[in-house]
N, C-alpha and C positions, 0 to 999 in steps of 0.2 A: 092304281086303284081303281077301285070303282067310282065312278063320281057319285052314282046315286046314293053311297052310305056316308052318311052325314057323321063329319070331325065334331065328336063331343067326349072330352076329355074325363069325364065323371059318370060314364053312361054305364050301364049294366048290361051284361050278357044278350039281356033280353030286350034293351033298346037296338041292339043290331041285328037279332035273331032273323027276323023278314028277310033284309037285307042280305045278309050272311048267307042263308038258303039260296037265294037267286043264284048268288057269284057261285055257289057250289055245285048248284043244276047248270050253269055255262060252263065251268071248269071240268065237271066230270061226265056232263051229258044224261045224268040218271035222277032222276026226283027219289026215286027208293035209297040211291047209295047216299044221294046229299043230306037226306033224313036220318042217314045213319054216322054217318061225319057227323053232322051237326049235333046227334045226340051223346056219341062219343068226345065231341069236341069241349061239349059241358059238362061232362063228367071229368075230363082231364084236367079242365081249366081251373076244376074245385070253386072256390068264393070267388066275387067279381072282384078283390083287392087290388090284385094286378094290372086291371086297367084302369086305376086312378094313377099309378107307378108311370105308366106309358105315356109318350108323346101323343101319338093316335092309337086309340083303343081300336077303331075300324082298321085300320092297318095289321097292326098287331094281331086282331082276330082272322083276320084272311089269312094271313102267312100261319098264325097256330093251327085253322083250320087245315090248310092246305097240309102242312104238313101230316096231321092226324090223316086224311084222306089218302096222301100217299102212301104212308104206313099201310092204311087199311087195304087198300088195292093191292098192294106187293103183297101184304101175307095171303090175299086171295089168289094171287096166280102162284104163290109156293104151294099150297094146300091143291090149287088143281093140279099143278105138275106133279104132284106127291100121287096124286091118285090115279095118274096113267099107265 
């Protein structure tokens, strides 16, 4: 867990957005890619109601966004391979 991300049980996605972006940049090494992942995470998350149901929304969001990012980068690799 990134110690800079605060633990808030009833936070919204926007409460974690800045710290989540930093985490994604560190994980994926690209600000542009991290911003795309963040936007896609927001879309897939839908409303913020799930964040009130999990024990630690920050950890949940990091895992969720990481999964989204890995799927997106996997799709990019498959797309690049099909172009060769």
